[in-house]
ROFILUM-197400 format. One record per residue (C-alpha): residue number from 0; residue in one letter; x, y, z. Coordinates in steps of 0.05 Angstrom, whole numbers, padded with zeros to 5 digits, m for minus. Layout:
# ROFILUM-197400
+-----+------+--------+--------+--------+
:  nr : rest :     c1 :     c2 :     c3 :
+-----+------+--------+--------+--------+
: NUM :    A :      X :      Y :      Z :
...
+-----+------+--------+--------+--------+
This chain:
# ROFILUM-197400
+-----+------+--------+--------+--------+
:  nr : rest :     c1 :     c2 :     c3 :
+-----+------+--------+--------+--------+
:   0 :    F :  05274 :  02712 :  03115 :
:   1 :    R :  05336 :  02680 :  03088 :
:   2 :    L :  05342 :  02668 :  03014 :
:   3 :    E :  05389 :  02620 :  02987 :
:   4 :    K :  05429 :  02632 :  02926 :
:   5 :    I :  05403 :  02577 :  02870 :
:   6 :    P :  05471 :  02553 :  02844 :
:   7 :    P :  05475 :  02558 :  02768 :
:   8 :    K :  05452 :  02504 :  02718 :
:   9 :    I :  05516 :  02478 :  02683 :
:  10 :    A :  05524 :  02424 :  02628 :
:  11 :    R :  05590 :  02389 :  02614 :
:  12 :    L :  05610 :  02376 :  02540 :
:  13 :    F :  05649 :  02311 :  02520 :
:  14 :    V :  05658 :  02292 :  02449 :
:  15 :    E :  05693 :  02227 :  02427 :
:  16 :    T :  05713 :  02229 :  02349 :
:  17 :    F :  05753 :  02185 :  02298 :
:  18 :    P :  05801 :  02198 :  02281 :
:  19 :    K :  05825 :  02211 :  02350 :
:  20 :    D :  05867 :  02272 :  02335 :
:  21 :    S :  05806 :  02312 :  02302 :
:  22 :    T :  05798 :  02382 :  02323 :
:  23 :    V :  05738 :  02404 :  02357 :
:  24 :    R :  05710 :  02469 :  02358 :
:  25 :    I :  05645 :  02503 :  02386 :
:  26 :    L :  05615 :  02559 :  02333 :
:  27 :    N :  05570 :  02595 :  02373 :
:  28 :    I :  05618 :  02615 :  02435 :
:  29 :    D :  05687 :  02642 :  02445 :
:  30 :    P :  05720 :  02598 :  02495 :
:  31 :    K :  05767 :  02548 :  02456 :
:  32 :    F :  05736 :  02466 :  02469 :
:  33 :    S :  05767 :  02428 :  02515 :
:  34 :    Q :  05740 :  02357 :  02543 :
:  35 :    G :  05690 :  02360 :  02599 :
:  36 :    M :  05683 :  02441 :  02594 :
:  37 :    E :  05620 :  02468 :  02630 :
:  38 :    L :  05574 :  02506 :  02589 :
:  39 :    E :  05503 :  02533 :  02600 :
:  40 :    P :  05446 :  02489 :  02580 :
:  41 :    G :  05424 :  02497 :  02514 :
:  42 :    S :  05438 :  02490 :  02436 :
:  43 :    S :  05512 :  02489 :  02418 :
:  44 :    H :  05539 :  02481 :  02345 :
:  45 :    V :  05601 :  02436 :  02344 :
:  46 :    E :  05648 :  02428 :  02289 :
:  47 :    V :  05691 :  02360 :  02287 :
:  48 :    A :  05749 :  02370 :  02232 :
:  49 :    A :  05811 :  02326 :  02212 :
:  50 :    E :  05859 :  02328 :  02156 :
:  51 :    E :  05836 :  02284 :  02094 :
:  52 :    Y :  05764 :  02272 :  02123 :
:  53 :    E :  05696 :  02319 :  02113 :
:  54 :    T :  05687 :  02364 :  02162 :
:  55 :    E :  05622 :  02356 :  02207 :
:  56 :    R :  05578 :  02404 :  02241 :
:  57 :    R :  05521 :  02390 :  02285 :
:  58 :    W :  05475 :  02425 :  02329 :
:  59 :    I :  05466 :  02390 :  02394 :
:  60 :    D :  05425 :  02401 :  02455 :
:  61 :    L :  05459 :  02403 :  02522 :
:  62 :    V :  05418 :  02394 :  02587 :
:  63 :    S :  05449 :  02412 :  02661 :
:  64 :    S :  05479 :  02357 :  02698 :
:  65 :    P :  05446 :  02331 :  02759 :
:  66 :    N :  05471 :  02358 :  02830 :
+-----+------+--------+--------+--------+
């Protein structure tokens, strides 16, 4: 028998904001947010903030992308 390694499941996070220059942070992990970043599937706590606007925080569920 030869076993094949199962590829890790990943999800990609894209965030569209208004205003466009808003700051996006993921509060429950260390890496800094970047558009399309790869994350493990599961819940992420996302914060979007901009000067002169109310800050918004939401838990979102990420699912793995199809292979």
